[in-house]
VOGU-3710 file (C-alpha; in Angstrom, 3 decimals, decimal comma):
1> xxxxxxxxxx> 0,000/0,000/0,000  1,354/3,399/-0,950  2,439/5,703/1,852  -0,408/7,757/3,294  -0,318/11,165/5,054  -1,375/9,518/8,309  0,052/7,904/11,414  0,417/4,131/11,361  -1,983/2,489/13,803  -0,423/1,330/17,110
11> xxxxxxxxxx> -1,361/-2,314/16,504  0,306/-2,337/13,080  3,624/-0,782/14,005  4,534/0,502/17,450  2,893/-2,472/19,160  5,630/-4,783/17,835  8,354/-2,317/18,764  7,034/-2,062/22,318  6,849/-5,848/22,625  10,419/-6,474/21,513
21> xxxxxxxxxx> 11,701/-3,455/23,438  10,137/-4,809/26,649  11,656/-8,264/26,133  14,996/-6,805/25,113  15,069/-4,524/28,168  14,215/-7,464/30,402  17,112/-9,576/29,194  19,384/-6,552/29,144  18,607/-5,915/32,820  19,182/-9,618/33,463
31> xxxxxxxxxx> 22,639/-9,371/31,908  23,420/-6,274/33,962  22,343/-8,100/37,127  24,556/-11,109/36,353  27,441/-8,762/35,611  26,935/-6,902/38,899  26,775/-10,139/40,868  29,901/-11,563/39,222  31,697/-8,263/39,789  30,679/-8,371/43,469
41> xxxxxxxxxx> 32,069/-11,890/43,728  35,448/-10,939/42,256  35,639/-7,797/44,385  35,090/-9,885/47,524  38,152/-12,065/46,831  40,107/-9,017/45,804  39,491/-7,481/49,239  40,729/-10,708/50,940  44,015/-10,584/49,043  44,554/-6,984/50,013
51> xxxxxxxxxx> 43,731/-7,578/53,703  44,188/-11,275/54,648  42,982/-12,418/58,039  40,735/-14,939/59,764  37,839/-12,503/60,068  38,267/-11,305/56,489  38,371/-14,932/55,274  35,144/-15,784/57,088  33,453/-12,685/55,692  34,714/-13,494/52,197
61> xxxxxxxxxx> 33,325/-17,037/52,405  29,920/-15,698/53,491  29,877/-13,139/50,666  31,021/-15,762/48,198  28,169/-18,065/49,198  25,749/-15,139/48,829  26,974/-14,079/45,359  27,116/-17,666/44,108  23,537/-18,167/45,301  22,533/-14,943/43,586
71> xxxxxxxxxx> 24,330/-15,929/40,389  22,758/-19,374/40,322  19,334/-17,940/41,180  19,600/-15,264/38,510  21,088/-17,596/35,923  18,556/-20,394/36,289  15,451/-19,171/38,140  15,276/-15,523/37,016  16,295/-16,355/33,437  13,734/-19,154/33,238
81> xxxxxxxxxx> 11,024/-16,955/34,752  11,900/-14,109/32,371  11,784/-16,495/29,402  8,384/-17,824/30,514  6,989/-14,331/31,108  8,360/-13,153/27,746  6,728/-16,106/26,003  3,473/-15,368/27,842  3,776/-11,712/26,837  4,291/-12,711/23,201
91> xxxxxxxxxx> 1,365/-15,131/23,366  -0,999/-12,577/24,924  -0,021/-9,911/22,398  -0,351/-12,453/19,581  -3,865/-13,367/20,740  -4,861/-9,721/20,992  -3,347/-9,016/17,576  -5,087/-12,052/16,103  -8,441/-10,720/17,321  -7,599/-7,262/15,993
101> xxxxxxxxxx> -6,479/-8,618/12,620  -9,575/-10,819/12,451  -11,805/-7,845/13,155  -9,812/-5,753/10,690  -10,132/-8,444/8,002  -13,863/-8,858/8,564  -14,383/-5,104/8,417  -12,251/-4,752/5,283  -14,022/-7,682/3,613  -17,445/-6,314/4,578
111> xxxxxxxxxx> -16,620/-2,885/3,205  -15,193/-4,378/-0,006  -18,070/-6,853/-0,399  -20,633/-4,083/0,083  -19,000/-2,064/-2,692  -18,839/-4,999/-5,081  -22,258/-6,488/-4,381  -23,977/-3,123/-4,558  -21,729/-2,127/-7,491  -20,790/1,024/-5,632
121> xxxxxxxxxx> -18,531/3,293/-7,630  -18,157/6,736/-9,108  -17,481/8,249/-12,488  -15,771/11,536/-13,227  -17,523/14,001/-15,566  -14,188/15,649/-16,216  -11,976/12,783/-17,427  -14,749/10,176/-17,938  -13,008/7,493/-15,850  -14,912/5,178/-13,523
131> xxxxxxxxxx> -13,501/3,889/-10,226  -14,598/1,981/-7,150  -13,017/4,202/-4,483  -12,282/7,906/-4,935  -9,589/9,813/-3,112  -10,774/11,708/-0,031  -9,709/15,089/1,288  -8,976/15,697/4,953  -11,356/18,418/6,203  -8,697/19,582/8,640
141> xxxxxxxxxx> -5,694/20,316/6,440  -6,960/19,575/2,932  -4,395/16,853/2,196  -5,649/14,029/-0,047  -5,755/10,429/1,221  -5,532/8,058/-1,744  -6,469/4,807/0,035  -8,938/5,679/2,758  -9,935/2,198/3,829  -9,180/-0,180/6,726
151> xxxxxxxxxx> -5,409/-0,642/6,716  -2,287/-0,339/8,854  -3,081/3,370/9,161  -6,332/2,683/10,986  -9,168/0,213/11,202  -12,325/2,226/11,849  -10,552/5,567/11,747  -7,128/6,852/10,796  -5,359/9,886/12,166  -4,193/12,348/9,543
161> xxxxxxxxxx> -0,785/13,909/10,079  -2,609/17,102/11,058  -4,269/15,229/13,935  -7,769/14,988/12,390  -9,378/11,536/12,615  -10,985/10,281/9,400  -13,495/7,408/9,009  -12,191/4,574/6,849  -15,410/2,797/5,820  -18,858/3,567/4,493
171> xxxxxxxxxx> -20,262/2,111/7,708  -18,980/4,981/9,837  -19,213/7,955/7,508  -16,373/7,994/4,965  -18,892/9,207/2,353  -19,316/12,505/4,212  -15,815/13,607/3,202  -15,006/15,510/0,020  -14,363/13,013/-2,791  -11,677/13,546/-5,437
181> xxxxxxxxxx> -11,258/11,814/-8,808  -8,113/9,650/-8,582  -7,407/10,160/-12,279  -7,582/13,940/-12,788  -8,136/15,424/-9,301  -11,603/16,797/-10,087  -13,729/17,416/-6,998  -16,755/15,126/-7,217  -20,184/16,263/-6,123  -21,176/12,709/-5,235
191> xxxxxxxxxx> -19,747/11,350/-1,983  -18,550/7,942/-3,133  -21,268/5,876/-1,389  -23,357/5,385/-4,483  -24,048/3,145/-7,424  -23,018/4,901/-10,598  -24,946/3,950/-13,719  -23,377/5,488/-16,796  -25,389/5,612/-20,027  -23,812/7,208/-23,115
201> xxxxxxxxxx> -26,407/8,571/-25,549  -25,351/8,305/-29,174  -26,816/9,641/-32,387  -25,879/11,661/-35,435  -26,002/15,440/-35,866  -29,554/16,841/-35,448  -30,856/13,430/-34,371  -32,478/14,999/-31,288  -30,130/13,723/-28,572  -29,988/16,946/-26,564
211> xxxxxxxxxx> -33,768/17,461/-26,617  -34,269/13,845/-25,652  -31,780/13,861/-22,760  -33,134/17,048/-21,195  -36,791/16,071/-21,509  -36,093/12,553/-20,246  -34,428/13,924/-17,116  -37,374/16,236/-16,496  -39,824/13,340/-16,878  -37,734/11,140/-14,567
221> xxxxxxxxxx> -37,900/13,875/-11,939  -41,696/13,962/-12,246  -41,962/10,174/-12,108  -39,779/10,099/-8,999  -42,144/12,445/-7,204  -45,497/11,245/-8,509  -45,250/7,497/-9,166  -42,064/5,847/-8,005  -41,667/7,324/-4,510  -38,043/8,083/-5,336
231> xxxxxxxxxx> -35,697/10,883/-4,391  -34,404/12,899/-7,334  -31,613/15,456/-7,206  -29,769/17,016/-10,112  -26,013/17,056/-9,489  -24,773/20,487/-10,453  -21,309/19,686/-11,786  -21,063/22,747/-13,986  -20,536/20,456/-16,968  -24,065/20,454/-18,415
241> xxxxxxxxxx> -26,710/23,019/-19,336  -29,746/21,225/-17,958  -31,400/24,139/-16,192  -30,786/26,538/-19,083  -32,051/24,000/-21,607  -35,213/23,246/-19,639  -36,006/26,951/-19,311  -35,731/27,318/-23,060  -37,886/24,266/-23,732  -40,559/25,352/-21,263
251> xxxxxxxxxx> -40,987/28,431/-23,468  -41,253/26,380/-26,637  -37,690/26,980/-27,816  -35,094/24,385/-28,746  -32,115/24,013/-26,410  -28,620/24,930/-27,434  -27,197/22,232/-29,672  -24,467/20,153/-28,059  -21,165/21,194/-29,567  -18,906/19,416/-27,091
261> xxxxxxxxxx> -16,547/16,942/-28,737  -16,127/15,052/-25,464  -18,816/13,320/-23,457  -20,806/15,818/-21,417  -22,261/14,333/-18,248  -25,812/15,010/-17,095  -25,842/13,554/-13,579  -28,599/13,113/-11,034  -29,407/11,018/-7,973  -32,324/8,651/-8,482
271> xxxxxxxxxx> -33,065/6,315/-5,565  -35,904/4,945/-3,419  -36,545/7,238/-0,471  -35,677/4,579/2,104  -32,470/3,481/0,397  -29,177/4,190/2,174  -27,207/3,776/-1,047  -27,942/6,374/-3,702  -27,962/5,729/-7,438  -26,031/8,270/-9,461
281> xxxxxxxxxx> -27,267/8,271/-13,040  -24,942/9,716/-15,675  -26,418/10,416/-19,099  -23,485/11,188/-21,373  -24,089/13,350/-24,420  -21,614/14,325/-27,113  -21,889/16,393/-30,255  -23,150/14,273/-33,149  -20,352/15,724/-35,263  -18,003/13,302/-33,489
291> xxxxxxxxxx> -19,673/10,516/-35,467  -19,730/12,608/-38,596  -16,021/13,439/-38,767  -14,962/10,079/-37,377  -12,229/11,645/-35,225  -12,110/12,096/-31,495  -14,008/8,876/-30,821  -10,972/7,276/-29,226  -10,983/10,084/-26,632  -14,442/9,104/-25,376
301> xxxxxxxxxx> -13,142/6,744/-22,679  -16,507/6,971/-20,927  -17,874/4,456/-23,435  -15,547/1,848/-21,985  -17,100/2,234/-18,525  -20,736/2,351/-19,656  -23,420/0,261/-17,952  -25,606/0,483/-21,042  -25,986/2,371/-24,302  -28,867/4,420/-25,636
311> xxxxxxxxxx> -28,974/5,092/-29,360  -31,237/7,845/-30,621  -32,611/7,303/-34,142  -34,214/10,071/-36,120  -36,660/8,347/-38,528  -35,895/11,127/-40,990  -32,323/9,830/-41,279  -33,771/6,793/-43,098  -34,110/7,812/-46,795  -36,931/5,416/-47,685
321> xxxxxxxxxx> -39,054/6,681/-44,795  -38,541/10,276/-45,895  -39,749/9,266/-49,353  -42,731/7,561/-47,743  -43,624/10,718/-45,810  -43,584/12,717/-49,028  -45,645/10,122/-50,889  -48,203/9,124/-48,229  -48,321/12,046/-45,796  -47,998/14,815/-48,370
331> xxxxxxxxxx> -44,956/16,359/-46,730  -42,551/18,395/-48,826  -38,934/19,288/-48,114  -39,983/22,441/-46,264  -42,284/20,474/-43,951  -39,580/17,895/-43,293  -37,076/20,652/-42,585  -39,263/21,856/-39,701  -38,342/18,622/-37,901  -34,601/19,341/-38,289
341> xxxxxxxxxx> -33,751/15,994/-39,927  -30,523/14,127/-39,323  -28,633/12,997/-42,399  -26,152/10,491/-40,990  -26,964/6,785/-41,620  -27,694/4,859/-38,446  -25,515/1,919/-39,511  -22,466/4,191/-39,618  -23,096/5,397/-36,065  -23,495/1,860/-34,752
351> xxxxxxxxxx> -20,395/0,763/-36,653  -18,333/3,505/-35,017  -19,544/2,520/-31,541  -18,691/-1,140/-32,071  -15,277/-0,329/-33,509  -14,549/1,941/-30,555  -15,513/-0,744/-28,027  -13,482/-3,362/-29,886  -10,402/-1,150/-29,683  -10,939/-0,200/-26,040
361> xxxxxxxxxx> -11,676/-3,730/-24,832  -9,597/-5,757/-27,300  -12,695/-7,529/-28,557  -12,717/-9,700/-31,646  -15,378/-9,265/-34,318  -17,165/-12,341/-32,943  -17,249/-11,346/-29,268  -20,468/-9,909/-27,909  -20,920/-6,689/-25,964  -22,458/-7,453/-22,579
371> xxxxxxxxxx> -23,981/-4,020/-21,943  -27,646/-3,563/-22,818  -28,652/-1,406/-25,763  -31,785/0,734/-25,923  -32,632/1,866/-29,465  -34,945/4,878/-29,303  -36,878/6,248/-32,269  -37,411/9,929/-31,483  -39,584/12,530/-33,200  -42,555/10,263/-32,657
381> xxxxxxxxxx> -44,854/13,166/-33,553  -43,936/12,693/-37,215  -46,790/11,526/-39,468  -47,083/7,714/-39,872  -44,886/6,988/-36,848  -47,675/6,473/-34,325  -49,554/3,908/-36,421  -46,354/2,082/-37,393  -44,179/1,958/-34,256  -45,788/4,362/-31,792
391> xxxxxxxxxx> -48,196/3,908/-28,871  -51,214/3,311/-31,099  -49,449/0,516/-32,964  -48,276/-1,057/-29,682  -51,764/-1,030/-28,134  -53,341/-2,489/-31,275  -50,793/-5,308/-31,348  -51,212/-6,030/-27,623  -54,974/-6,209/-28,067  -54,562/-8,643/-30,944
401> xxxxxxxxxx> -52,128/-10,893/-29,079  -52,615/-10,781/-25,308  -49,835/-13,313/-24,686  -47,065/-10,962/-25,796  -45,460/-8,305/-23,626  -45,119/-4,632/-24,401  -41,372/-5,057/-24,849  -41,818/-7,913/-27,324  -44,343/-5,894/-29,312  -42,100/-2,840/-29,419
411> xxxxxxxxxx> -39,207/-4,913/-30,721  -41,336/-6,650/-33,321  -42,834/-3,413/-34,670  -39,537/-1,501/-34,750  -37,618/-4,323/-36,404  -40,361/-4,664/-38,974  -40,190/-0,907/-39,597  -36,417/-1,095/-40,117  -36,731/-4,063/-42,476  -39,355/-2,284/-44,541
421> xxxxxxxxxx> -36,976/0,659/-44,843  -33,887/-1,259/-45,992  -32,129/-1,299/-42,589  -31,620/-5,056/-42,273  -27,859/-4,513/-41,795  -28,517/-2,431/-38,692  -30,783/-5,116/-37,192  -28,289/-7,884/-37,904  -25,415/-5,874/-36,422  -27,092/-5,114/-33,104
431> xxxxxxxxxx> -28,438/-8,657/-32,776  -25,043/-10,217/-33,421  -23,055/-7,927/-31,123  -25,334/-7,058/-28,160  -26,757/-9,547/-25,651  -29,920/-7,575/-25,034  -31,534/-4,975/-27,319  -34,798/-3,152/-26,671  -36,540/-0,745/-29,033  -38,621/2,257/-27,975
441> xxxxxxxxxx> -40,515/5,072/-29,653  -40,974/8,496/-28,108  -41,368/12,181/-28,821  -39,162/14,566/-26,901  -41,094/17,642/-28,048  -44,563/16,465/-29,082  -44,715/18,892/-32,002  -42,636/21,101/-34,253  -41,333/24,349/-32,857  -44,290/26,769/-32,875
451> xxxxxxxxxx> -43,746/28,768/-29,699  -45,994/26,607/-27,523  -44,826/24,444/-24,635  -43,435/21,063/-25,605  -45,300/17,897/-24,589  -42,879/14,948/-24,410  -44,200/11,391/-24,571  -42,434/8,172/-23,513  -38,997/9,705/-23,064  -38,305/8,200/-19,629
461> xxxxxxxxxx> -38,985/4,549/-20,493  -35,712/3,773/-22,322  -33,613/5,163/-19,455  -35,691/3,372/-16,829  -35,220/0,126/-18,759  -31,447/0,566/-18,827  -31,353/1,534/-15,139  -33,492/-1,493/-14,329  -31,081/-3,788/-16,174  -27,930/-2,204/-14,733
471> xxxxxxxxxx> -28,944/-1,862/-11,081  -28,624/-4,877/-8,736  -31,292/-3,500/-6,385  -33,820/-1,423/-8,342  -36,931/-3,050/-9,727  -39,534/-1,218/-11,801  -41,881/-4,175/-12,190  -44,870/-2,227/-10,872  -44,159/0,630/-13,247  -43,929/-1,652/-16,274
481> xxx> -47,093/-3,530/-15,327  -48,991/-0,239/-15,239  -47,859/0,716/-18,755
//
């Protein structure tokens, strides 16, 4: 373990020094005693030589008997007793240390097991890295402790060099300290005692990612309060424009288009009110131009730490569907332009994602990606969408076949829509590379921009599905059954 700015715990350092110092001092005093007794014996005979006489001889014999008795007593009885007491001292300390180490091990294992079983971890919106344990800052002197956990520096608490005592586990309050990203030093707003669920949102330029992300977060906040009995809290990292975007959209205006060429994190807490462990949801948006230019993708390290992926598809990016709108719905280029169509083919976007993950994870072309994929058709207020893949189509299909689930129907309708519009390659790619794919249809705005308030529909479901799949504790069964 790397050196920490803290004092080593007594039982992991000084305890051993005190034990051996005590034993060493005991035998050292024993040696001094033997030396003094032998010196007294030799001095006694030296006095007899200097002043020989009957009285002196008798006194010398008495002293000799005394010193010999002392020497023999010290050499055999005292030495044996000291050896026994030293062994007992070692045994008692060993037993105490064994209990301490056992307690330390159990505490360390419990803390580690809690983190792993609950999938507790954090992600940094600055450098995009994900980690199990952040660094923590001492509130007394501000120094950073890189391994604040049960160790030789402390079991339940460690003492910083400044004298401040810091908790070393989640059980006794480590999460109350200021958390620091171990990769770039960014100060995290989350406290480390949370389950981080990271969901990159991908889609081409003008596909509607930014509108979708902002409206989905707003709907999740409303669901938390009105249906799920959850706590919701936006994490103000200073790296997103959520509040500004929502103000614009509440007045019927489009939000500022995402121009960031690195993942921008929208983060919020989303947890049951009685839960001690909070879920930190990170929706990661990036400018669609990243997919268009094909450069900068390798810098998006956040994709490597994702718990799931959400791909936004603008139906207008499918050429045959645009032709169908013009032929069957009577839309012209001007009418289509009001929906701000995306031009980038969806197969290219998916191909870039897969190539990126292959490079980051050293995957072969045959290996599957374990993270779940939600494919979301946005701009559901377009003509023909509702009766083909929207809510009306889903309800009609469920009524016709009561044995199927909503999820099965959504997948069937959306795959059929893609096949009818010459997107079989896209379907085959996602089926061959992802273990679990779910299709959704929604409308982030509800209508074209006309100055009136937007009315989103179904924007929260894809994110809830991904959260449901990624979280070891959350279950939205009641919510899905009510849909």
